[in-house]
N, C-alpha and C positions, 0 to 999 in steps of 0.2 A: 245559723241555728246556734243558740246559746242556752244550754240547760240552766235552770235556776240553781246558782251556786252561792246564794247568800248564806250567811252564817245561820246555823240551825241550833236549836236548844240541845244541850248535852244530856239532859235528863230524858227518860223515856216514860211512857204511860205506866202507871203503877201496876203491880201484879194483880190486884183485885180487879182493875178495869180489864186487863187482858183475859182473866178467867171469866169475867162476865160476858165478854164478846165471844169467847170460845164456846161458852154454854149456849148462847143464842144461836150460833151457827151449827151446833151439834144436837139439836133437839131430839133427833131420832136415836141417839145413843143412850146407853145406860149412864147412871150417875158416875160410876167408877170410870167408864171409858171417857166421859167428858172431862173428869178431873185429870186423868192421865194426859189427854190431848192438850189441856190448858197448860200443864206443867212442861210438856215438850215444847210448846210454842214459846213459853217464857224462857226456857233454856236456850232455844235458838236465838232469841233476841239478845240475851245476855252474852252468848258466845260471839255474836256478830259485833256487839259493842266493844268487847275486849279485843277481837281480832282487828277491828278498824280503828283502834284507839290512836294510831299514829297518823290517821288521815287528817287533813286540814279541816274538813267539815263533813258531817254525816247527817242525813235526813232522818225522818221518823220511821220507825218500824223496820229496821234492817233485820234480816234473818240469815243464819249460817248453820249448815249441817256439815260437820267435818272440820277441816283445817284451812287456814289462809296464811299467806306470807305477804306482808306489806313492807316495802322499803320506800319510804317517802323522803327523798332529799330535796324535792321541790314542793309541789302542792297537789293534793288529791281531794276532789270535792264529790261527794256521793249524794244522790237524790233520795227521795222518799221510797220506801218499800223495796229496797235493794235486797235481792235474794240470791244466795250462793249455796250450791250443793256440791261439796267437794269431799265426800266421804272417802274416796279411793285415792285420788291424787290431789294435792293442795293447789288451789288457785292462787295466782300471784299478781299483785299490783306493784309496779316498780316505776319510780320517777327519778331522773337525774337531777343535778342541782338547778337546772333551768327548765325542768320538765313540769308539765301540768296535765292531769287527767280529770276530765269532767264527765260524770256519769249522771244521766237523767233519772226520771222517776220510773218505778215499776220495771226495773231492769233485772233479768234473770240470767245468772251465769252458772255454767256447769263445771264439773271437776277438770283439773289439769289445764285450765285456761291461763294464759299469760298475757297481761296487758301492760305495756311498757311505754313510757313517754320520756324523751329527752328534750322535746320541745312542746308538743301539744297533741293530745288524743281526746276527741270529743265523741261521746256515745250518747245517742238521743234517748227519748222516752220509749218505754215498752219494748226495748231491744232484747232478744233472746240469743244467747251465745252458747253453742254446743260444746261438748267435751273436747279438750286438747286443741282449742283454737289459739291462734297467736295474733294479737293486734299490737303492732309496734310501729313507731315513726322512724326507726332506724333499722339497719341490718344487724344490730347488736342488741337484742332485747335485754340481755343481762347487763348489769353495770360493768363496763369495761375498765381496764387499767387506766389510770389517770393520764398516761402519756399517749393513749390511742385517740386520734382525732375522729370525731363523729360528724356525719352529715345527716341531720334530722329533717324530715319533711312531715308536716302535720297530717294526721289521719282524722277523718270525720265520718261517722256512721249515723245515718239519719234515723228518724223515728220509725218504730214498728219493723225494723230490719230483723231478719232471722238468719243467723249463721249456723249452719249444721255442723256436725262433728269434723274436727281436723281441718278447719278452714284457716288459711294464713292470709292476713291482710297486710300487704306490703306498704312501705312508707309512701306518703304522698297521695294515698287513695281516698276518694270520696264515694261512699255508697249511698245512693238516694233513698228516700223514705219508702218503706214497704217492700224493699227488695228481699229476695230469698236467695241465699248462696248455698249451692249443693255441697254435700259432704266431700272432703278431700280436695277442695278447690284452692287455688292460689290466686288471690286477687291482686293484680299488678297495675290495672288501669281503672279509671272511674266506672262505676256501675250506675245506670240510670235508675230512676224510681220505678217501683211497681213492676219489676221484671224478675224472672227466674234466671239465675246466672250460674255457670259452673264450668269446670275444666281447669287445665293447667297450661297457660294462664286462663283465668276465668273470662267468659264472654257471655253476653246476653243470649239466652236460648229461646225465650218466649215471654210474652207479656202475661201477667197474672190474669187468669180467666180464659186464656187461650190454651190449646192443647200443648202440653210440654213436649219438647224434643227429647227423645231418649238418648242419653249419652252414657256409655259404659266404658270408660277409659281403663278400668281395671282388667278388662279382658286381654289387654296387650301383654305380651310375654315380658317385655321390658318397659318399665315406666321411666321415661326419660325425664331429666330435670327440667324445671320450669324455665321458660325463655327469659333471658336477662337483657337489659339494654346493652347495645353494642359496646359502650364504654366500660361496662362492668362485667363483660363476658369472661368466665373463668378460663385460664390458660390450660389447666389440666382437668381431665374428666376421668372418673373412675367408676368402679362397679362395687356395690355393697351386697355381700353374700352372707345370709344369716338364716337361722332357724327360728327367729322371732321378729316381731314388727320393728323395723329399723328405719322407717321412713324419715323420722325426725332427725336422724344423723345426717341425711342429705341436706336438710335445711341448715343445720349447724355448720356443715363443711362449707357452705356457700358464704357464711358470714366471715368477713375479713377481720383480722386484728392486726398484730404486727406482721403477720404473713397474709398474703392474698387468699381470698376464698377459692375453692375448687368445686367443680361440678361433679355430680354422681348420679348414676342410674341405679335402680334397685332390682335385684334379681328376684325371680319368683319366690314367693314365701315358702320357707321350709324345704326347698329343693337344693340343699347344699351339695350333695354328691353329684346330682345331675348337672348343676351349674359348673362345678369344678371340672367336669369331664367335657364340657363344651367350650368352644372358643369364645373369647370375650366379644361383647357386642360392639358394633361400629361406634367409634368416637369415645369409647369408654375403656380403653386399654392402657391408660397411663398408670393406673394403680388399681388394686383390689383390696378390699377389707373383708376378711373371713372371720366373722364373729359368731361363735356358737356357744350353746350351753353344754356343760360337760355331760349331763345325763342323756342328752339326745345325740351329741356327736360321738360319745363313747358309750354304747348301750350297756356294757358290763358295769359301768359306774352307777347306773340306775339301780342295779342289784345291790351295790355297796350302800347306797342311800336307804335301801330297804333292809339293811342289817343282815344281808346275806354274805356268805363267804365267797370271795372271788380271788382266783389265783393272780398274782402280780404279772405273770407272763401273759395272761389273757388281756389284761389292761394295756400292757406295753404293746402287744400285737395290734390292738385296735387303734392305739395312738399312732403306731407306725403306718397303718393303712391310711389314716387321715393325712399324715404328713406326706405320704407318697402322692396322694391326690393333689395336695397343695403344691408340691414341687413340680409336678407335671403342668399344673395350671399356671404356675409362675412363669413358664416359658412364653406365655402369651401376653404378659404384663411387664411394664417397666419395673414396678415395685409392688410388693404384696405385704400387707400388714395383718398380723394375727394377734388379737388380744388374748391374754392368758385367761384361763378358766377361773371362775370365782364361785363362791357359795354365798347365799343370802345370810344376813346377820342373825336371823331368827332360827336358822337351822343349827342345832346344837349337836346333832349326831349322837355319839356315845359319851358326850360330856368330857370329863377329864381324861378318858381313855381314847378319845377320838384321834389322837396323834400316835396311837399304837396300832399294831397289826389288826386289820379289819376295820379301822376307822376311816371316815370319809376325808378327814383332814390329811392324813398320811397318804391316802391314795391320790387325792387331788394334787398334793405337792409333788409326788412322784410323776404324775401325768404331765404337769407343767414342766418339770425338769426334762422329761423325755422329749416333750414338744420343742423346747429350746435347743436341746442338743441336736436333734434331727434337723430342724430347719436352719440351724446355723451353717449347715453345709451348702445352702443355696444363697449366693451372694446378694440376690435381690429380694429376699424374704426376711422380714423383721418381726420379731415377737415383741409386743408392747405390754407393759405392766398395767393390766386393767384394775388390779387391786388398788392402785393409787387413786384412780378416778372415783372409786366407791368410797374410799377413806375420806376424800375431800368433801363428799356430799353427805355421808352419814347413813343412818338406817333407812332413810327414805329413798335411797338409791334403787331399791327393789321393793315392789309392792305386789303381793300375791293376788290381790283383787284386780289390779290392772292387767295381770296375765289372763285371768279368766274372762275379763271384759273384752280385751282386744289383743291378746297375745303380746302384751307389752311387758317385756322382761326387764327393761332398763328405763329408769326415769330420765326425763329430758336433761336435768343438770349433769347427770353422768355422761350423757351423749355430748353435752357441750364441752366437758373436760376431755373426752376422747377426741373430739374434733380439733381441739387446740393442739393436742399432741400430734395428730395426723397431719395437720397443716404445717406444723413446725418441721416434721420429718420430711414432708414433700418439699418444703422450702429449702432445706439443707441439701437434699438429694438431687434436686433439679437445678442446682447452681444459684441459690439465693445469695443475697448480700453477705459478705464476710468482712471482718475487720481483723487487722494484725496490729498488735501493740508490741513495740520494741522497748524493753526496759534496760536502762543502764544499771551498773552495779549498785548505785545509790537510789534505785527505783525512779529515775528520771525518765519521763516519757518522751519519745522522739517521733518523728514522722509528721510534723505539722501540728501536733496537739499542744506542745509547749508554746506559749505565746497566744494561742487561740482562746485559752481559758481566762 
């Protein structure tokens, strides 16, 4: 299957023609409503043209609502009537220097989708891709450091395929025409045409037109990580404990860079206290990540955000209670990682007085300091600086609309930064490779390096 990727005209149908077509399709509306609809349609086309300006070729009538991120170091070819709705989280198209993305005609993509190619990704005609899906031909969808070797395997999605929300399509997969992939599935092997498939890993459940098999993997108390090929099986398995949707962190942790990937199971949503009071699940006791929001982990801090007066001793007592739970839970894990608490960039609190008594900035800083001092007493518990992850991503690291849609408090790029730090920490703590450089007084290198360069 090869979508039509011939060069297409750069100019679009003139505004008058767009308004005429919009008028014909909206004969039942008032004149004012028809004019507004035509203007919105024209704006969507202009937005799409601007967002896709770095693509190699773009067909006629693209439409975009929201934002897109396009990083084209290879080639990206977009077919006719390409539609993207990314009002809440931006959709991403990324190609490496040798990568190529081919998108067919009448393809619809929802928000938060990431399509990445370091070799080849082919998407057929009339494909629908739901929110927060990942389609990548490598285990490293983001552009990796130049010194990280990549093993890419082409991905091909046939015509009329529907990927529901949060579907991950793994490298080397072919999905046959007309297939439907159930939400939350991880596709690791080829899927035949005209079937309904789902699960982790995804498998064919029924033929289209037959009665579908009911699958409810979310009723499990612990959602185990997707099965991996034996050669790529992670050496370490951990447990992710959070009061927000953290599923994508498990995917990022599996992605190797200079350190190998690790596996992770996901604790029940929002049950931080209950999970910390329970023993770790089987095969997931190598490490734990306890990532919470300050206003939920420390109830009194929610009053601070509402401009209410809260005694510092009450805040410290609640932080101490959480630290006690973490210290007891740490006895069942080799290592425990606790990201610091952060606030979204749009929350200004009391403005220039927010760092004084009663302000959220002062309270949060004191809470983080208390957290670090208490947990420093446990040798296997490490507090990680989450503020650095958000600073590297920018204001899009937190999106309030994503929270109301799916309890997503942290954008995927932030989770990718967090995963890199966690993998690096696990690599060092579990006896990863180390180097010793011996310098003479004149900065001469010894130990086999001199002469090798």
